[in-house]
ROTI-716241 format. One record per residue (C-alpha): residue in one letter; residue number from 1; x, y, z. Coordinates in steps of 0.1 Angstrom, whole numbers, plus 5000, padded with zeros to 4 digits. Each point is the difference from the previous one (the first is absolute). Layout:
REM ROTI-716241
type / seq / east / north / up
a / NUM / X / Y / Z
...
***
This chain:
REM ROTI-716241
type / seq / east / north / up
m / 1 / 7493 / 4839 / 1703
t / 2 / 5036 / 5006 / 4986
a / 3 / 5014 / 4981 / 4967
s / 4 / 5021 / 4974 / 5032
t / 5 / 4970 / 4992 / 5019
p / 6 / 4977 / 4964 / 4986
p / 7 / 4969 / 5008 / 4997
s / 8 / 4979 / 4989 / 5027
l / 9 / 4966 / 4984 / 5006
n / 10 / 4985 / 5019 / 5034
c / 11 / 4963 / 4973 / 5010
c / 12 / 4983 / 4999 / 5033
l / 13 / 4990 / 4962 / 5012
l / 14 / 4975 / 5010 / 5024
d / 15 / 5017 / 5019 / 5017
y / 16 / 5032 / 4988 / 4997
p / 17 / 5018 / 5027 / 4975
v / 18 / 5029 / 4986 / 4976
a / 19 / 5027 / 5012 / 4980
i / 20 / 5010 / 4973 / 4967
t / 21 / 5028 / 5010 / 4978
a / 22 / 4996 / 4985 / 4967
a / 23 / 5028 / 5018 / 4977
d / 24 / 4989 / 4970 / 4969
p / 25 / 4975 / 5014 / 4984
e / 26 / 4983 / 4968 / 4993
g / 27 / 5003 / 4991 / 5039
r / 28 / 4981 / 5034 / 5011
a / 29 / 4975 / 4994 / 4972
a / 30 / 4991 / 4969 / 5014
l / 31 / 4999 / 5013 / 5035
q / 32 / 4977 / 5032 / 4989
a / 33 / 4978 / 4963 / 4983
i / 34 / 4998 / 4983 / 5034
l / 35 / 5008 / 5028 / 5027
g / 36 / 4982 / 5033 / 4983
r / 37 / 4966 / 5000 / 5019
f / 38 / 5011 / 5000 / 5032
a / 39 / 4994 / 5037 / 5004
d / 40 / 5035 / 5017 / 5019
c / 41 / 4987 / 5015 / 5031
a / 42 / 5028 / 5026 / 5003
a / 43 / 5009 / 4993 / 5033
p / 44 / 5027 / 5017 / 5023
g / 45 / 5029 / 4989 / 5011
e / 46 / 5024 / 4971 / 4980
r / 47 / 4981 / 4978 / 4975
n / 48 / 5011 / 4964 / 4997
r / 49 / 5032 / 4994 / 4974
y / 50 / 4998 / 4969 / 4976
e / 51 / 5017 / 4995 / 4963
l / 52 / 4993 / 4983 / 4971
a / 53 / 5033 / 4997 / 4977
r / 54 / 5015 / 4981 / 4973
d / 55 / 5037 / 4991 / 4990
e / 56 / 5021 / 4976 / 4980
h / 57 / 4986 / 4973 / 5028
g / 58 / 4960 / 5008 / 4993
w / 59 / 4976 / 5020 / 5024
r / 60 / 5008 / 5011 / 5035
v / 61 / 4980 / 5010 / 5029
t / 62 / 5010 / 5017 / 5032
a / 63 / 4979 / 5006 / 5031
r / 64 / 5011 / 5028 / 5022
g / 65 / 5038 / 5001 / 4989
a / 66 / 5005 / 4965 / 4995
a / 67 / 4998 / 4976 / 4974
t / 68 / 4976 / 4968 / 5009
a / 69 / 5000 / 4984 / 4962
s / 70 / 5021 / 5002 / 4968
g / 71 / 5001 / 4983 / 4967
m / 72 / 4960 / 5002 / 4992
t / 73 / 4980 / 5000 / 4974
l / 74 / 4977 / 5027 / 4999
d / 75 / 4971 / 4984 / 5006
d / 76 / 5019 / 4984 / 5033
s / 77 / 5017 / 5032 / 5014
l / 78 / 4964 / 5015 / 4999
r / 79 / 4983 / 4973 / 5017
t / 80 / 5032 / 5007 / 5029
l / 81 / 4998 / 5032 / 4999
e / 82 / 4964 / 5000 / 5011
g / 83 / 4999 / 4974 / 5021
l / 84 / 5026 / 5018 / 5022
l / 85 / 4979 / 5031 / 4993
v / 86 / 4966 / 4984 / 5015
t / 87 / 5028 / 4980 / 5027
d / 88 / 5005 / 5033 / 5015
m / 89 / 4965 / 5020 / 4997
l / 90 / 4989 / 4972 / 5021
v / 91 / 5026 / 4999 / 5027
s / 92 / 4998 / 5039 / 5007
r / 93 / 4970 / 4997 / 5009
p / 94 / 4994 / 4973 / 5028
d / 95 / 4966 / 5011 / 5014
r / 96 / 4989 / 4989 / 4966
f / 97 / 4980 / 4966 / 4988
h / 98 / 5009 / 4986 / 4973
l / 99 / 4987 / 4966 / 4978
h / 100 / 5008 / 4980 / 4969
g / 101 / 4973 / 5007 / 4976
a / 102 / 4980 / 5020 / 4980
a / 103 / 4974 / 5023 / 5015
l / 104 / 4969 / 5017 / 4977
l / 105 / 4972 / 5022 / 5007
s / 106 / 4971 / 4985 / 4991
p / 107 / 4970 / 5012 / 4969
s / 108 / 4975 / 5017 / 5023
g / 109 / 5033 / 5016 / 5023
d / 110 / 4993 / 4995 / 5030
s / 111 / 5020 / 4965 / 5007
s / 112 / 5033 / 4991 / 4997
l / 113 / 5012 / 4963 / 4992
l / 114 / 5033 / 4986 / 5006
l / 115 / 5015 / 4969 / 4986
l / 116 / 5030 / 4985 / 5014
g / 117 / 5018 / 4971 / 4989
d / 118 / 5036 / 4986 / 4993
s / 119 / 5016 / 5009 / 4967
g / 120 / 4986 / 4975 / 4976
s / 121 / 4970 / 4998 / 5016
g / 122 / 4980 / 5026 / 4971
k / 123 / 4999 / 5032 / 5022
t / 124 / 5014 / 5027 / 4970
t / 125 / 4972 / 4980 / 4972
l / 126 / 4970 / 4999 / 5025
a / 127 / 5004 / 5037 / 5008
l / 128 / 5006 / 5012 / 4960
a / 129 / 4967 / 4980 / 4988
l / 130 / 4987 / 5016 / 5036
m / 131 / 5009 / 5033 / 4987
a / 132 / 4985 / 4991 / 4960
r / 133 / 4963 / 4999 / 5023
g / 134 / 4999 / 5034 / 5018
f / 135 / 5022 / 4992 / 5029
l / 136 / 5035 / 5028 / 5000
p / 137 / 5030 / 4988 / 5020
y / 138 / 5017 / 5017 / 5027
a / 139 / 5031 / 4975 / 5003
d / 140 / 5017 / 4968 / 4983
d / 141 / 5025 / 4978 / 5020
v / 142 / 5003 / 5023 / 5028
i / 143 / 4970 / 5012 / 5022
v / 144 / 5005 / 5031 / 5021
m / 145 / 4977 / 5013 / 5025
e / 146 / 4994 / 5024 / 5034
q / 147 / 4981 / 4994 / 5032
d / 148 / 4968 / 5009 / 4980
w / 149 / 5012 / 4963 / 4988
c / 150 / 4991 / 5012 / 4963
p / 151 / 5021 / 4996 / 4970
l / 152 / 5025 / 5028 / 4986
t / 153 / 4994 / 5006 / 4961
f / 154 / 5036 / 4992 / 4992
r / 155 / 5009 / 5000 / 4966
r / 156 / 5025 / 4975 / 4993
a / 157 / 5004 / 4982 / 4968
f / 158 / 4986 / 4967 / 4997
h / 159 / 5021 / 4972 / 4989
i / 160 / 4980 / 4977 / 4976
n / 161 / 5015 / 4982 / 4973
s / 162 / 4986 / 4976 / 4965
s / 163 / 4972 / 4975 / 5021
t / 164 / 4987 / 5031 / 5015
r / 165 / 4997 / 5018 / 4966
t / 166 / 4990 / 4967 / 4988
l / 167 / 4967 / 4996 / 5021
l / 168 / 4993 / 5032 / 5005
d / 169 / 4995 / 5005 / 4958
a / 170 / 4977 / 4968 / 5004
m / 171 / 4976 / 5015 / 5028
r / 172 / 4960 / 5005 / 4987
q / 173 / 5007 / 5039 / 5003
p / 174 / 5042 / 5005 / 4998
p / 175 / 5013 / 5033 / 5012
s / 176 / 4996 / 5031 / 4980
w / 177 / 5035 / 5012 / 5013
k / 178 / 5032 / 4987 / 4981
l / 179 / 5031 / 4984 / 5016
e / 180 / 5024 / 5011 / 4977
g / 181 / 5023 / 5030 / 5001
f / 182 / 5020 / 4987 / 5034
p / 183 / 5030 / 4983 / 5007
s / 184 / 4998 / 4964 / 4994
g / 185 / 4979 / 4989 / 5034
y / 186 / 4982 / 5029 / 5013
f / 187 / 4970 / 5012 / 4992
v / 188 / 4987 / 5041 / 5022
p / 189 / 4965 / 5002 / 5000
q / 190 / 4982 / 5037 / 4989
i / 191 / 4981 / 4999 / 5028
w / 192 / 5000 / 4992 / 5029
a / 193 / 4978 / 5001 / 5032
e / 194 / 5000 / 5035 / 5021
s / 195 / 4976 / 4995 / 5023
k / 196 / 5007 / 4980 / 5030
a / 197 / 4970 / 4974 / 5011
p / 198 / 4999 / 4975 / 5025
i / 199 / 5014 / 4960 / 4995
r / 200 / 4968 / 4977 / 4997
t / 201 / 5011 / 4969 / 4982
i / 202 / 5035 / 4983 / 5003
l / 203 / 5006 / 4970 / 4974
f / 204 / 5033 / 4979 / 5004
p / 205 / 4995 / 4981 / 4960
r / 206 / 5016 / 4972 / 4990
l / 207 / 5006 / 4999 / 4968
r / 208 / 4986 / 4964 / 4980
p / 209 / 5002 / 4999 / 4960
g / 210 / 4966 / 4987 / 4989
s / 211 / 4984 / 4996 / 5037
s / 212 / 4965 / 5016 / 5006
p / 213 / 5002 / 5026 / 5020
g / 214 / 4992 / 5000 / 5039
a / 215 / 5001 / 5021 / 5038
v / 216 / 5001 / 4985 / 5029
h / 217 / 4991 / 5024 / 5032
l / 218 / 5025 / 5002 / 5025
s / 219 / 4994 / 5010 / 5029
i / 220 / 5017 / 5027 / 5022
p / 221 / 5027 / 4976 / 5020
e / 222 / 5004 / 4980 / 4959
a / 223 / 5006 / 5032 / 4981
a / 224 / 5021 / 5020 / 5028
v / 225 / 5025 / 4969 / 4995
t / 226 / 5000 / 5003 / 4965
l / 227 / 5003 / 5031 / 4996
l / 228 / 5031 / 5006 / 5023
p / 229 / 5026 / 4986 / 4980
f / 230 / 4997 / 5024 / 4973
s / 231 / 5011 / 5025 / 5025
a / 232 / 5039 / 5008 / 4999
t / 233 / 4984 / 5027 / 5031
l / 234 / 4999 / 4969 / 5018
d / 235 / 5031 / 4993 / 5004
r / 236 / 5007 / 5043 / 5008
a / 237 / 4976 / 5008 / 5017
p / 238 / 4981 / 4968 / 5017
k / 239 / 4975 / 5024 / 5019
v / 240 / 4989 / 5020 / 4969
a / 241 / 4999 / 4972 / 4979
l / 242 / 4974 / 4980 / 5025
s / 243 / 4981 / 5027 / 5009
a / 244 / 4997 / 5009 / 4956
a / 245 / 4993 / 4961 / 5004
s / 246 / 4972 / 5002 / 5022
r / 247 / 4981 / 5025 / 4987
l / 248 / 5002 / 4993 / 4964
t / 249 / 4982 / 4967 / 5005
a / 250 / 4980 / 5009 / 5022
q / 251 / 4978 / 5029 / 4976
a / 252 / 5006 / 4976 / 4963
r / 253 / 4990 / 4976 / 4996
c / 254 / 5025 / 4974 / 4984
y / 255 / 5007 / 4963 / 4978
a / 256 / 5021 / 4979 / 4990
l / 257 / 4995 / 5006 / 4960
t / 258 / 5007 / 4977 / 4971
s / 259 / 5004 / 5016 / 4967
g / 260 / 4992 / 4980 / 4971
d / 261 / 4985 / 5013 / 4965
l / 262 / 5011 / 5038 / 5006
d / 263 / 4962 / 5015 / 4992
a / 264 / 4987 / 4980 / 5021
t / 265 / 5025 / 5004 / 5030
v / 266 / 4990 / 5034 / 4997
d / 267 / 4961 / 4997 / 4999
l / 268 / 5005 / 4978 / 5033
i / 269 / 5023 / 5027 / 5009
a / 270 / 4971 / 5031 / 4996
s / 271 / 4969 / 4978 / 5019
l / 272 / 5028 / 4999 / 5027
l / 273 / 5000 / 5038 / 5008
p / 274 / 4977 / 5015 / 5023
k / 275 / 4962 / 5011 / 4984
***
């Protein structure tokens, strides 16, 4: 690298190779904290190029040579860039099925679990609480799978807030890992699920603070209809989405979950896992 060449972070989101130019040390350190666990696949051919830069107006994000946003704070620019990376990665592989939610490997290692819901439904908080009980994460926010219908390990940073931190700290057995040391609003687990396992439980949580947790079993048609709105694949590749929804809801037990007290909800989820 010559002195005139801005430093960049090379990494691979699944099999989507990127090079992110980041001349500013603060921006480069933030990117490394968020994306550094995406091992570089060293794929041949041209990398997809992005840039995170700072000027007199704030922070600017550029994707594949076109400026997409400027005048932002560093936090906002990181979220913008990360969103572009993930969206472009998904578009590059229309044969894959993806869902909005979290995926985890059970403590036994023989099955996986999905948490699917709208923003604010408590998916991330529940996923982190389950991780404190021995579950291992495949992904948070975006679940990607291929034709074996098992979640792929996608080491994207968890998006967290102060409410999540407070709830986790109040658990009977709070997590031993620290949520500090990352850019504001982010957490990257040190350990991820590395082996594939079939999806045997799918939960659709709704947050009801102060309520007793509960689970209502859904029939296959009910579950399929509930699942499909959480997949953008339905718009891009409807045949893939319909096939995936049919397969997943046939092989997994599906529940509408009322999430209340965090410890009690985690206890309930553990009781729903296949024996």
